[in-house]
Gaussian input, Z-matrix of N, CA and C with variables (Angstrom, degrees):
# hf/3-21g

backbone

0 1
 N
 C     1     B1
 C     2     B2     1     A1
 N     3     B3     2     A2     1     D1
 C     4     B4     3     A3     2     D2
 C     5     B5     4     A4     3     D3
 N     6     B6     5     A5     4     D4
 C     7     B7     6     A6     5     D5
 C     8     B8     7     A7     6     D6
 N     9     B9     8     A8     7     D7
 C    10    B10     9     A9     8     D8
 C    11    B11    10    A10     9     D9
 N    12    B12    11    A11    10    D10
 C    13    B13    12    A12    11    D11
 C    14    B14    13    A13    12    D12
 N    15    B15    14    A14    13    D13
 C    16    B16    15    A15    14    D14
 C    17    B17    16    A16    15    D15
 N    18    B18    17    A17    16    D16
 C    19    B19    18    A18    17    D17
 C    20    B20    19    A19    18    D18
 N    21    B21    20    A20    19    D19
 C    22    B22    21    A21    20    D20
 C    23    B23    22    A22    21    D21
 N    24    B24    23    A23    22    D22
 C    25    B25    24    A24    23    D23
 C    26    B26    25    A25    24    D24
 N    27    B27    26    A26    25    D25
 C    28    B28    27    A27    26    D26
 C    29    B29    28    A28    27    D27
 N    30    B30    29    A29    28    D28
 C    31    B31    30    A30    29    D29
 C    32    B32    31    A31    30    D30
 N    33    B33    32    A32    31    D31
 C    34    B34    33    A33    32    D32
 C    35    B35    34    A34    33    D33
 N    36    B36    35    A35    34    D34
 C    37    B37    36    A36    35    D35
 C    38    B38    37    A37    36    D36
 N    39    B39    38    A38    37    D37
 C    40    B40    39    A39    38    D38
 C    41    B41    40    A40    39    D39
 N    42    B42    41    A41    40    D40
 C    43    B43    42    A42    41    D41
 C    44    B44    43    A43    42    D42
 N    45    B45    44    A44    43    D43
 C    46    B46    45    A45    44    D44
 C    47    B47    46    A46    45    D45
 N    48    B48    47    A47    46    D46
 C    49    B49    48    A48    47    D47
 C    50    B50    49    A49    48    D48
 N    51    B51    50    A50    49    D49
 C    52    B52    51    A51    50    D50
 C    53    B53    52    A52    51    D51
 N    54    B54    53    A53    52    D52
 C    55    B55    54    A54    53    D53
 C    56    B56    55    A55    54    D54
 N    57    B57    56    A56    55    D55
 C    58    B58    57    A57    56    D56
 C    59    B59    58    A58    57    D57
 N    60    B60    59    A59    58    D58
 C    61    B61    60    A60    59    D59
 C    62    B62    61    A61    60    D60
 N    63    B63    62    A62    61    D61
 C    64    B64    63    A63    62    D62
 C    65    B65    64    A64    63    D63
 N    66    B66    65    A65    64    D64
 C    67    B67    66    A66    65    D65
 C    68    B68    67    A67    66    D66
 N    69    B69    68    A68    67    D67
 C    70    B70    69    A69    68    D68
 C    71    B71    70    A70    69    D69
 N    72    B72    71    A71    70    D70
 C    73    B73    72    A72    71    D71
 C    74    B74    73    A73    72    D72
 N    75    B75    74    A74    73    D73
 C    76    B76    75    A75    74    D74
 C    77    B77    76    A76    75    D75
 N    78    B78    77    A77    76    D76
 C    79    B79    78    A78    77    D77
 C    80    B80    79    A79    78    D78
 N    81    B81    80    A80    79    D79
 C    82    B82    81    A81    80    D80
 C    83    B83    82    A82    81    D81
 N    84    B84    83    A83    82    D82
 C    85    B85    84    A84    83    D83
 C    86    B86    85    A85    84    D84
 N    87    B87    86    A86    85    D85
 C    88    B88    87    A87    86    D86
 C    89    B89    88    A88    87    D87
 N    90    B90    89    A89    88    D88
 C    91    B91    90    A90    89    D89
 C    92    B92    91    A91    90    D90
 N    93    B93    92    A92    91    D91
 C    94    B94    93    A93    92    D92
 C    95    B95    94    A94    93    D93
 N    96    B96    95    A95    94    D94
 C    97    B97    96    A96    95    D95
 C    98    B98    97    A97    96    D96
 N    99    B99    98    A98    97    D97
 C   100   B100    99    A99    98    D98
 C   101   B101   100   A100    99    D99
 N   102   B102   101   A101   100   D100
 C   103   B103   102   A102   101   D101
 C   104   B104   103   A103   102   D102
 N   105   B105   104   A104   103   D103
 C   106   B106   105   A105   104   D104
 C   107   B107   106   A106   105   D105
 N   108   B108   107   A107   106   D106
 C   109   B109   108   A108   107   D107
 C   110   B110   109   A109   108   D108
 N   111   B111   110   A110   109   D109
 C   112   B112   111   A111   110   D110
 C   113   B113   112   A112   111   D111
 N   114   B114   113   A113   112   D112
 C   115   B115   114   A114   113   D113
 C   116   B116   115   A115   114   D114
 N   117   B117   116   A116   115   D115
 C   118   B118   117   A117   116   D116
 C   119   B119   118   A118   117   D117
 N   120   B120   119   A119   118   D118
 C   121   B121   120   A120   119   D119
 C   122   B122   121   A121   120   D120
 N   123   B123   122   A122   121   D121
 C   124   B124   123   A123   122   D122
 C   125   B125   124   A124   123   D123
 N   126   B126   125   A125   124   D124
 C   127   B127   126   A126   125   D125
 C   128   B128   127   A127   126   D126
 N   129   B129   128   A128   127   D127
 C   130   B130   129   A129   128   D128
 C   131   B131   130   A130   129   D129
 N   132   B132   131   A131   130   D130
 C   133   B133   132   A132   131   D131
 C   134   B134   133   A133   132   D132
 N   135   B135   134   A134   133   D133
 C   136   B136   135   A135   134   D134
 C   137   B137   136   A136   135   D135
 N   138   B138   137   A137   136   D136
 C   139   B139   138   A138   137   D137
 C   140   B140   139   A139   138   D138
 N   141   B141   140   A140   139   D139
 C   142   B142   141   A141   140   D140
 C   143   B143   142   A142   141   D141
 N   144   B144   143   A143   142   D142
 C   145   B145   144   A144   143   D143
 C   146   B146   145   A145   144   D144
 N   147   B147   146   A146   145   D145
 C   148   B148   147   A147   146   D146
 C   149   B149   148   A148   147   D147
 N   150   B150   149   A149   148   D148
 C   151   B151   150   A150   149   D149
 C   152   B152   151   A151   150   D150
 N   153   B153   152   A152   151   D151
 C   154   B154   153   A153   152   D152
 C   155   B155   154   A154   153   D153
 N   156   B156   155   A155   154   D154
 C   157   B157   156   A156   155   D155
 C   158   B158   157   A157   156   D156
 N   159   B159   158   A158   157   D157
 C   160   B160   159   A159   158   D158
 C   161   B161   160   A160   159   D159
 N   162   B162   161   A161   160   D160
 C   163   B163   162   A162   161   D161
 C   164   B164   163   A163   162   D162
 N   165   B165   164   A164   163   D163
 C   166   B166   165   A165   164   D164
 C   167   B167   166   A166   165   D165
 N   168   B168   167   A167   166   D166
 C   169   B169   168   A168   167   D167
 C   170   B170   169   A169   168   D168
 N   171   B171   170   A170   169   D169
 C   172   B172   171   A171   170   D170
 C   173   B173   172   A172   171   D171
 N   174   B174   173   A173   172   D172
 C   175   B175   174   A174   173   D173
 C   176   B176   175   A175   174   D174
 N   177   B177   176   A176   175   D175
 C   178   B178   177   A177   176   D176
 C   179   B179   178   A178   177   D177
 N   180   B180   179   A179   178   D178
 C   181   B181   180   A180   179   D179
 C   182   B182   181   A181   180   D180
 N   183   B183   182   A182   181   D181
 C   184   B184   183   A183   182   D182
 C   185   B185   184   A184   183   D183
 N   186   B186   185   A185   184   D184
 C   187   B187   186   A186   185   D185
 C   188   B188   187   A187   186   D186
 N   189   B189   188   A188   187   D187
 C   190   B190   189   A189   188   D188
 C   191   B191   190   A190   189   D189
 N   192   B192   191   A191   190   D190
 C   193   B193   192   A192   191   D191
 C   194   B194   193   A193   192   D192
 N   195   B195   194   A194   193   D193
 C   196   B196   195   A195   194   D194
 C   197   B197   196   A196   195   D195
 N   198   B198   197   A197   196   D196
 C   199   B199   198   A198   197   D197
 C   200   B200   199   A199   198   D198
 N   201   B201   200   A200   199   D199
 C   202   B202   201   A201   200   D200
 C   203   B203   202   A202   201   D201
 N   204   B204   203   A203   202   D202
 C   205   B205   204   A204   203   D203
 C   206   B206   205   A205   204   D204
 N   207   B207   206   A206   205   D205
 C   208   B208   207   A207   206   D206
 C   209   B209   208   A208   207   D207
 N   210   B210   209   A209   208   D208
 C   211   B211   210   A210   209   D209
 C   212   B212   211   A211   210   D210
 N   213   B213   212   A212   211   D211
 C   214   B214   213   A213   212   D212
 C   215   B215   214   A214   213   D213
 N   216   B216   215   A215   214   D214
 C   217   B217   216   A216   215   D215
 C   218   B218   217   A217   216   D216
 N   219   B219   218   A218   217   D217
 C   220   B220   219   A219   218   D218
 C   221   B221   220   A220   219   D219
 N   222   B222   221   A221   220   D220
 C   223   B223   222   A222   221   D221
 C   224   B224   223   A223   222   D222
 N   225   B225   224   A224   223   D223
 C   226   B226   225   A225   224   D224
 C   227   B227   226   A226   225   D225
 N   228   B228   227   A227   226   D226
 C   229   B229   228   A228   227   D227
 C   230   B230   229   A229   228   D228

   B1=1.4360
   B2=1.5243
   B3=1.2991
   B4=1.4547
   B5=1.5274
   B6=1.3210
   B7=1.4640
   B8=1.5154
   B9=1.3276
   B10=1.4598
   B11=1.5194
   B12=1.3459
   B13=1.4617
   B14=1.5218
   B15=1.3254
   B16=1.4623
   B17=1.5103
   B18=1.3390
   B19=1.4510
   B20=1.5291
   B21=1.3239
   B22=1.4413
   B23=1.5410
   B24=1.3093
   B25=1.4631
   B26=1.5323
   B27=1.3371
   B28=1.4615
   B29=1.5069
   B30=1.2911
   B31=1.4669
   B32=1.5238
   B33=1.3319
   B34=1.4758
   B35=1.5119
   B36=1.3310
   B37=1.4594
   B38=1.5251
   B39=1.3326
   B40=1.4734
   B41=1.5270
   B42=1.3222
   B43=1.4604
   B44=1.5404
   B45=1.3480
   B46=1.4439
   B47=1.5379
   B48=1.3170
   B49=1.4310
   B50=1.5118
   B51=1.3147
   B52=1.4530
   B53=1.5342
   B54=1.3262
   B55=1.4696
   B56=1.5364
   B57=1.3216
   B58=1.4575
   B59=1.5156
   B60=1.3461
   B61=1.4719
   B62=1.5287
   B63=1.2919
   B64=1.4720
   B65=1.5093
   B66=1.3237
   B67=1.4683
   B68=1.4938
   B69=1.3372
   B70=1.4634
   B71=1.5166
   B72=1.3006
   B73=1.4689
   B74=1.5257
   B75=1.3320
   B76=1.4228
   B77=1.5349
   B78=1.3213
   B79=1.4438
   B80=1.5303
   B81=1.3199
   B82=1.4697
   B83=1.5239
   B84=1.2999
   B85=1.4711
   B86=1.5263
   B87=1.3388
   B88=1.4546
   B89=1.5387
   B90=1.3242
   B91=1.4577
   B92=1.5178
   B93=1.3126
   B94=1.4441
   B95=1.5379
   B96=1.3178
   B97=1.4898
   B98=1.5342
   B99=1.3207
   B100=1.4690
   B101=1.5235
   B102=1.3393
   B103=1.4642
   B104=1.5280
   B105=1.3380
   B106=1.4432
   B107=1.5225
   B108=1.3527
   B109=1.4591
   B110=1.5094
   B111=1.3380
   B112=1.4522
   B113=1.5251
   B114=1.3330
   B115=1.4375
   B116=1.5314
   B117=1.3384
   B118=1.4616
   B119=1.5141
   B120=1.3419
   B121=1.4582
   B122=1.5136
   B123=1.3387
   B124=1.4668
   B125=1.5135
   B126=1.3367
   B127=1.4536
   B128=1.5237
   B129=1.3246
   B130=1.4640
   B131=1.5334
   B132=1.3171
   B133=1.4604
   B134=1.5255
   B135=1.3196
   B136=1.4671
   B137=1.5280
   B138=1.3159
   B139=1.4726
   B140=1.5260
   B141=1.3197
   B142=1.4549
   B143=1.5224
   B144=1.3282
   B145=1.4478
   B146=1.5265
   B147=1.3188
   B148=1.4687
   B149=1.5378
   B150=1.3260
   B151=1.4637
   B152=1.5388
   B153=1.3324
   B154=1.4822
   B155=1.5232
   B156=1.3012
   B157=1.4725
   B158=1.5187
   B159=1.3100
   B160=1.4591
   B161=1.5109
   B162=1.3330
   B163=1.4652
   B164=1.5227
   B165=1.3281
   B166=1.4481
   B167=1.5243
   B168=1.3353
   B169=1.4678
   B170=1.5130
   B171=1.3276
   B172=1.4630
   B173=1.5196
   B174=1.3232
   B175=1.4662
   B176=1.5310
   B177=1.3421
   B178=1.4497
   B179=1.5409
   B180=1.3024
   B181=1.4670
   B182=1.5466
   B183=1.3448
   B184=1.4630
   B185=1.5265
   B186=1.3174
   B187=1.4601
   B188=1.5146
   B189=1.3404
   B190=1.4756
   B191=1.5082
   B192=1.3308
   B193=1.4525
   B194=1.5361
   B195=1.3138
   B196=1.4706
   B197=1.5230
   B198=1.3330
   B199=1.4484
   B200=1.5246
   B201=1.3255
   B202=1.4666
   B203=1.5229
   B204=1.3152
   B205=1.4732
   B206=1.5094
   B207=1.3483
   B208=1.4705
   B209=1.5371
   B210=1.3074
   B211=1.4782
   B212=1.5477
   B213=1.3311
   B214=1.4739
   B215=1.5305
   B216=1.3287
   B217=1.4825
   B218=1.5229
   B219=1.2996
   B220=1.4336
   B221=1.5367
   B222=1.3161
   B223=1.4602
   B224=1.5163
   B225=1.3328
   B226=1.4668
   B227=1.5164
   B228=1.3347
   B229=1.4666
   B230=1.5011
   A1=109.50
   A2=115.85
   A3=122.49
   A4=109.84
   A5=116.36
   A6=120.08
   A7=110.16
   A8=114.96
   A9=122.20
   A10=104.47
   A11=116.77
   A12=121.34
   A13=111.81
   A14=114.43
   A15=120.07
   A16=105.64
   A17=118.96
   A18=119.51
   A19=113.96
   A20=115.91
   A21=122.76
   A22=105.01
   A23=116.72
   A24=120.71
   A25=113.73
   A26=117.13
   A27=120.70
   A28=108.17
   A29=116.87
   A30=122.30
   A31=115.02
   A32=115.81
   A33=117.26
   A34=112.88
   A35=118.78
   A36=122.03
   A37=115.31
   A38=116.80
   A39=118.63
   A40=113.45
   A41=117.13
   A42=120.31
   A43=109.52
   A44=118.23
   A45=120.51
   A46=110.80
   A47=116.42
   A48=122.83
   A49=111.07
   A50=116.03
   A51=121.86
   A52=109.37
   A53=115.65
   A54=120.18
   A55=104.85
   A56=116.01
   A57=121.44
   A58=113.73
   A59=116.72
   A60=119.97
   A61=110.35
   A62=117.19
   A63=121.60
   A64=107.10
   A65=117.07
   A66=122.34
   A67=112.20
   A68=116.62
   A69=123.48
   A70=108.68
   A71=115.41
   A72=121.51
   A73=109.12
   A74=115.77
   A75=120.59
   A76=109.97
   A77=116.88
   A78=122.15
   A79=114.12
   A80=116.86
   A81=120.39
   A82=110.93
   A83=115.59
   A84=121.77
   A85=107.82
   A86=115.83
   A87=120.73
   A88=111.48
   A89=114.71
   A90=121.00
   A91=107.96
   A92=117.54
   A93=122.85
   A94=109.49
   A95=115.62
   A96=124.20
   A97=113.62
   A98=117.52
   A99=121.38
   A100=107.86
   A101=117.73
   A102=122.00
   A103=109.04
   A104=116.50
   A105=121.08
   A106=114.08
   A107=115.73
   A108=118.94
   A109=111.68
   A110=114.11
   A111=121.81
   A112=106.39
   A113=115.78
   A114=121.87
   A115=108.55
   A116=116.46
   A117=119.40
   A118=110.03
   A119=113.63
   A120=121.95
   A121=105.74
   A122=116.19
   A123=121.01
   A124=108.47
   A125=118.70
   A126=121.08
   A127=111.73
   A128=116.96
   A129=121.35
   A130=108.96
   A131=116.89
   A132=123.41
   A133=109.18
   A134=116.18
   A135=120.80
   A136=108.55
   A137=115.07
   A138=120.84
   A139=107.85
   A140=115.70
   A141=122.62
   A142=108.79
   A143=116.04
   A144=123.07
   A145=111.01
   A146=116.16
   A147=120.60
   A148=110.41
   A149=117.25
   A150=120.86
   A151=112.29
   A152=115.95
   A153=122.21
   A154=108.78
   A155=116.63
   A156=122.39
   A157=110.00
   A158=117.12
   A159=121.19
   A160=112.34
   A161=116.40
   A162=124.24
   A163=108.83
   A164=116.63
   A165=122.85
   A166=110.91
   A167=116.12
   A168=122.66
   A169=106.94
   A170=116.78
   A171=122.21
   A172=110.25
   A173=116.58
   A174=123.30
   A175=112.30
   A176=118.05
   A177=121.08
   A178=108.28
   A179=116.13
   A180=120.91
   A181=109.35
   A182=115.22
   A183=120.24
   A184=109.64
   A185=115.88
   A186=120.57
   A187=114.11
   A188=117.20
   A189=120.90
   A190=110.40
   A191=116.61
   A192=123.22
   A193=107.49
   A194=116.14
   A195=120.65
   A196=110.09
   A197=116.63
   A198=121.48
   A199=110.12
   A200=116.36
   A201=119.73
   A202=108.30
   A203=115.38
   A204=120.67
   A205=114.45
   A206=117.54
   A207=120.74
   A208=111.08
   A209=115.08
   A210=122.31
   A211=107.04
   A212=116.10
   A213=119.71
   A214=111.60
   A215=115.97
   A216=120.87
   A217=108.37
   A218=116.12
   A219=122.53
   A220=108.33
   A221=114.95
   A222=119.44
   A223=107.34
   A224=113.52
   A225=120.62
   A226=109.92
   A227=117.38
   A228=119.01
   A229=113.52
   D1=135.89
   D2=179.90
   D3=-117.85
   D4=132.10
   D5=179.18
   D6=-87.43
   D7=144.18
   D8=174.44
   D9=-110.02
   D10=122.54
   D11=-173.56
   D12=-108.33
   D13=149.97
   D14=168.68
   D15=-69.43
   D16=128.40
   D17=-175.46
   D18=-69.38
   D19=157.17
   D20=173.35
   D21=-81.27
   D22=110.45
   D23=-172.92
   D24=-112.71
   D25=-6.81
   D26=176.19
   D27=-128.21
   D28=160.79
   D29=-175.09
   D30=-52.74
   D31=-50.84
   D32=-175.69
   D33=-97.20
   D34=-9.01
   D35=177.24
   D36=71.87
   D37=11.74
   D38=-175.03
   D39=-82.92
   D40=-24.83
   D41=-176.63
   D42=-82.36
   D43=127.68
   D44=177.80
   D45=-72.61
   D46=159.82
   D47=176.08
   D48=-118.60
   D49=-170.70
   D50=-179.37
   D51=-129.58
   D52=137.02
   D53=172.61
   D54=-81.48
   D55=99.16
   D56=-172.66
   D57=-72.70
   D58=-47.57
   D59=-174.66
   D60=-149.19
   D61=134.19
   D62=167.64
   D63=-96.08
   D64=134.93
   D65=174.49
   D66=-103.51
   D67=4.97
   D68=177.15
   D69=-133.96
   D70=160.84
   D71=176.95
   D72=-104.78
   D73=156.12
   D74=175.60
   D75=-59.43
   D76=130.73
   D77=-179.74
   D78=89.90
   D79=-3.02
   D80=178.93
   D81=-72.97
   D82=142.95
   D83=176.86
   D84=-91.53
   D85=127.68
   D86=-179.27
   D87=-126.29
   D88=159.78
   D89=175.43
   D90=-96.66
   D91=157.27
   D92=175.13
   D93=-53.32
   D94=138.32
   D95=179.90
   D96=75.40
   D97=9.80
   D98=175.56
   D99=-71.21
   D100=139.37
   D101=177.62
   D102=-68.11
   D103=121.93
   D104=-178.77
   D105=-100.82
   D106=-45.50
   D107=-171.71
   D108=-158.36
   D109=167.83
   D110=170.94
   D111=-123.27
   D112=133.20
   D113=179.98
   D114=-122.08
   D115=161.38
   D116=-177.37
   D117=-147.28
   D118=144.30
   D119=169.90
   D120=-135.55
   D121=127.78
   D122=-179.84
   D123=54.35
   D124=-113.85
   D125=179.98
   D126=-113.75
   D127=20.10
   D128=-178.05
   D129=-112.82
   D130=126.82
   D131=177.35
   D132=-109.54
   D133=151.42
   D134=175.66
   D135=-144.72
   D136=147.29
   D137=176.41
   D138=-98.34
   D139=144.22
   D140=178.76
   D141=-114.22
   D142=129.87
   D143=-178.12
   D144=-114.04
   D145=152.42
   D146=-179.97
   D147=-66.87
   D148=126.58
   D149=178.97
   D150=-75.35
   D151=-21.99
   D152=-179.73
   D153=-147.48
   D154=168.97
   D155=173.90
   D156=-84.51
   D157=149.22
   D158=175.52
   D159=153.06
   D160=-162.06
   D161=-177.96
   D162=-96.81
   D163=126.06
   D164=-178.48
   D165=-83.27
   D166=133.61
   D167=173.26
   D168=-122.33
   D169=108.78
   D170=-176.81
   D171=-73.14
   D172=141.54
   D173=179.71
   D174=-112.45
   D175=-16.56
   D176=179.12
   D177=-136.07
   D178=158.93
   D179=-177.84
   D180=-101.35
   D181=159.00
   D182=173.92
   D183=-55.70
   D184=136.48
   D185=178.72
   D186=90.39
   D187=-12.16
   D188=-179.89
   D189=-68.36
   D190=142.44
   D191=170.00
   D192=-78.97
   D193=133.52
   D194=-173.30
   D195=-134.84
   D196=136.60
   D197=175.80
   D198=-71.03
   D199=142.19
   D200=175.71
   D201=-60.70
   D202=137.10
   D203=-179.90
   D204=86.69
   D205=-5.11
   D206=-179.80
   D207=-76.60
   D208=154.50
   D209=177.74
   D210=-75.16
   D211=122.68
   D212=177.46
   D213=-104.22
   D214=-19.38
   D215=177.66
   D216=-163.74
   D217=166.74
   D218=170.14
   D219=-129.29
   D220=152.37
   D221=176.65
   D222=-120.28
   D223=119.25
   D224=179.89
   D225=-94.08
   D226=143.83
   D227=179.38
   D228=-63.51

């Protein structure tokens, strides 16, 4: 199992971000480097890609406030 983390987007990591958009559904099978989500903090957006191939299990919903470094999904083999 591989964790997908909300990236560290600010220097100290104290400001939470938002999971703006999921581009996959829970239970969807993805290939490595597949676009999974877009996240945002303040006026900075970032795209999140699958680190490995497998089945995605979402841990947060679109619009949720998320701590930097938190697990937003896992990918099961």
